C-alpha positions as CSV (number, residue, x, y, z in Angstrom):
1,M,13.9,13.7,-9.1
2,T,12.7,10.5,-7.6
3,A,9.8,8.2,-8.8
4,Y,7.2,7.6,-6.1
5,V,4.3,5.1,-5.7
6,V,1.4,6.9,-4.1
7,L,-1.1,4.9,-2.0
8,Q,-4.4,5.9,-0.5
9,Q,-5.8,4.3,2.7
10,R,-9.4,3.2,2.4
11,K,-11.3,2.2,5.6
12,S,-13.7,-0.7,5.4
13,E,-17.3,0.0,5.8
14,P,-18.9,-1.3,9.0
15,N,-21.7,-3.1,7.0
16,S,-19.4,-4.4,4.3
17,S,-19.1,-8.1,3.9
18,S,-16.1,-7.9,1.6
19,A,-12.8,-8.6,3.4
20,S,-10.9,-6.5,0.8
21,A,-12.9,-3.3,1.3
22,G,-10.3,-1.7,3.5
23,G,-6.5,-1.3,3.1
24,W,-4.0,0.6,1.0
25,F,-4.5,1.1,-2.8
26,I,-2.1,2.5,-5.4
27,V,-3.2,5.8,-6.9
28,G,-2.3,5.8,-10.6
29,P,1.2,5.2,-12.1
30,P,4.4,6.2,-10.3
31,V,5.0,10.0,-10.1
32,E,8.3,11.8,-10.6
33,S,8.8,14.4,-7.9
34,V,11.4,16.0,-5.6
35,S,9.7,14.9,-2.4
36,A,7.0,12.5,-1.0
37,E,4.7,15.5,-0.2
38,A,5.1,16.9,-3.8
39,A,4.4,13.4,-5.2
40,I,1.1,13.2,-3.2
41,R,0.1,16.7,-4.5
42,K,0.7,15.6,-8.1
43,A,-1.1,12.2,-7.8
44,V,-4.2,13.3,-5.8
45,D,-7.1,15.2,-7.4
46,G,-7.7,18.4,-5.5
47,D,-11.2,17.4,-4.5
48,K,-10.2,14.1,-2.9
49,G,-9.4,14.1,0.8
50,G,-8.1,11.1,2.7
51,T,-4.9,9.5,4.0
52,Y,-2.1,9.1,1.6
53,V,1.6,7.9,1.6
54,A,4.3,8.1,-1.1
55,V,7.0,5.5,-1.2
56,P,10.1,5.8,-3.5
57,V,9.9,3.2,-6.2
58,R,13.4,2.1,-5.3
59,S,12.1,1.2,-1.8
60,W,9.0,-0.5,-3.1
61,A,9.8,-4.2,-2.6
62,P,6.7,-6.4,-2.1
63,V,7.6,-9.7,-0.3
64,T,5.7,-13.0,-0.7
65,V,5.4,-14.9,2.5
66,T,4.7,-18.6,2.8
67,V,4.2,-20.6,5.9
68,E,5.6,-24.1,6.3
69,T,4.7,-26.3,9.2
70,K,6.6,-29.5,10.1
71,R,4.8,-32.2,12.1
72,T,7.1,-34.1,14.4
73,L,6.2,-37.3,16.3
74,K,8.4,-38.0,19.3
75,L,8.3,-41.3,21.2
76,V,9.5,-41.3,24.8
């Protein structure tokens, strides 16, 4: 068995002023299952439709990105 993180895609509302209204959100704690499809079946309530994805916990590796800009002055 493999542990999976299950995520649900939520679309932003056209009239929503919140920038975080859309995107992917974790559905509960990690689920032990034999496949991604079975993990989604376990994690999702039978009455909820939508778009879901299951990612093995061993592959779940969030990365923090920072941007650095170097300003250079060249005299010719």
